[in-house]
N, C-alpha and C positions, 0 to 999 in steps of 0.2 A: 287964458288957456289953462292955468293952474286950477281956477275954480271949477272949470268943466272937468278936468281930471279927478278932483276929489268928489264931485257929485257922482261919477260913474263907478267909483269904488264899492258903493254900498250894496247894490244887488250881488256883487261877487261875494261880499262878506257874509251876507244872509244866506247864500247858497251853500257856503262852506259849512256854516253852523248846522244847517239841516243834515248835511251829510254826516257830520261828526255825531250828531244826535241819534240819527238812525244806526251808525255803527255801534254806539254805546248801548242802544235798545237791543240789537242783535246779539252783542256779546252778553248782556244780561240774560236774554232768552236762551242761549246756549248754556250758560251756567246753571239756570234753573232745570233745565232738561237733564243735565248731568247729574245734579243733586237728586232729582226724580229718580233716575236710573239706579243711582247708588242706594237709594232707600229702598227701592222695590227688590233690588238683589239681596239687600241685606235682610229683609223680611223672609225672602224665599229661602235663604241660608239658615235662617234662625227657626224653621219649622221644626216642631217636636218630632224627634225620631220615632218611628213605628215600634211598638213593643215586639220583641222577638218572641216567637212561639216557643213554648217551653219544650225542651228536648224529651222525647219519649225514651225512658230507660228500657232497655231490652229485659225480658224476663231472666231471673237467675235460676237456671237449671243445674241442680246440685245432688249429689248422692244422698242416700239416707243418713249417714252419720253426721253429715254437715248440718242438714236440717234438724236432726235429733239434738245434737249437742247445744244448739241454741235454746230449744225448748227445755232442756234438761236444767240448764241454768235458772230459768224462770220457774220451773217446777220446784227446784230446791229453795227458791225464794218463797214459794208458797208454803211448803212444809219441808223441814230438814230431812225427814225420813222418807220423803217421796221417792219411790223407784218405779221405772216403766214397767208396763206389762204387755203393751203392743206399740209397734211403729208400723205405719202404713203410708204408701203413696195416695195422693189425691190427684185424679186426672183433670187436665185442662186442654185447651186447644193450642197450647204452646209448645206440646212435646208429645212423646209416644212412648217415652221409657225404655226404648230400644237401645239406650247407652247406659241404663241403669240410674238414670236422673229424671227428676221432676221438679217443678216449680213450687210444689206445695207437699209438705210432709206433716202428717199428723201422728202426735205421740201421746199415749195415754198413761197416766201416772196413778198410783195409789199411795196413801199415806195411812198405815195401820193406826198410828196414834190418834189421828183425826177421824178414823173410821170413814174416810171419804176418798173419792177419786176425781180427777180433773184432767181434762184433755187440753193440750196446748199445740196449736197449729203453727208452724212456721211457713210464711209465705214470700216468695220471691217473684209473685205472678202480677201481671197486668190484666188478666183475663176479666171479663165482665162477671160480676157476682163473686169473684174470688176474694178471700180475706186481705185486708191491706197488708202491705209489705211489713216484714217483721213477724215477732211472735204474738199470736193471738190467744189468749186464754179462753177457755170454754166455761160452762156451767159447772160447778161443783155438785157431786152426787154423792150418794151413800156407797160404802164399800164393805164387801164381806170377803175376808181372807179365804173363806172355804169355796168361794166360787172358782171352779176350774178354768173358767175362761178368762179370768183376770189375775192368773197367777204372776206375781212380780218377779223381775230377774234382776241380778247384779249387772251394772253396765260393763263390768270387767269382761263378761262373757261376749260382748258385741266387738268381735275382732274383725268380722268380715263385712264389707259394706255392700251396698245393692248391686253395684257393677260387677263385683267379684262373684255374688251369688249368681248373676245373670250368666256369666262365663261357664259356670259349672252346669247351670240349667240348659244351655244351649247344646252342650255336649250329649244331653240326654233327651234329645227330642225338639228342643227350642229351635235349633238352626233350621230344622227342616220345616217347621211351622212359619218362621219368618221368610224362608225362600218361597214357600208356596203363597203365603198371604203377607206381603210386605207391610201392609197397612195395619197389622195386628198390634194393638198397643200392649205394653208388658207392665203389669202392676207388681206391688210388692207388699208383702205382710210379714212382719217379724214378731213372733211371740214364743212364750215358754211351753215346752211340753213337759208337764210334771211327771209323767209316767216314764219317760226316758231321761229325765233330768238333763234337758238339752235345749239350747236355744235354736230356733228354726225359722229360716228364711223360707217363705212360701212365694215362689215366682210364678206368676200367673200370666199366662199367654192369652190375653183377652181383657175386656174392659171390667170384668168381675169374676169371682170364682164360679158363680153360677152362670153356665153358658160358656165357660173358658174352653178353649181348644186343649190346652194342656196346663197342668199345675205341677211344678217339680219342688220337692223339699230339699234344702241344702242347710247344712249344719252353719250355724251363725257364729261359731268359734273357729273352726277350721276350714270351712269352704268345701268340705267333702260332700259328695252327693249321698242323700239319705234315701229317697225313693220318688217314684212317680206317683202322685195323688191321684191324677186323673189323665 
């Protein structure tokens, strides 16, 4: 009987081994799957970040004196005796000048010692075709002190900014123009009147003097009304 009992235990033992082997294989398979998921998740987490689009800086709309001052520093670096003879706004699609501000101001200077003149343009514009931001020097040209259209003036005379000149001009017909035609741009030119020995702001209600609806002269030192030019 003992011999028979020993002989019957072998099948049971083989069956147990097979079950244990299957359990080990199953456990190994689960471990490999877990490792695979971990690797895949790690790869997805380590994907390179998409580069951020550069932020577009809004245009810098400033008054004439602010734009001029930056150009003046550059002009004095060009020639120590350089003095301005004209300051003017440059129109872009980023403003309309009805607050006395533009994103581009052009200032023209003359140097008697070098007998030359040069324009410096300050830009805070993003407009297509506009000068790059900052001060942009122009081409040097010959200068004649006897030319009445390029009479230099001392910067100490420039006490009135473009927005202040606008306020005076509005009281002498400008307000009516802007009420009737709200889309009218306002341009600015500042130069020296040698006959009157006076710095003058020309406030132009329109894209240019030619074809403007109104042009008003304002004293660049006091802000007083001079006359209606047109």
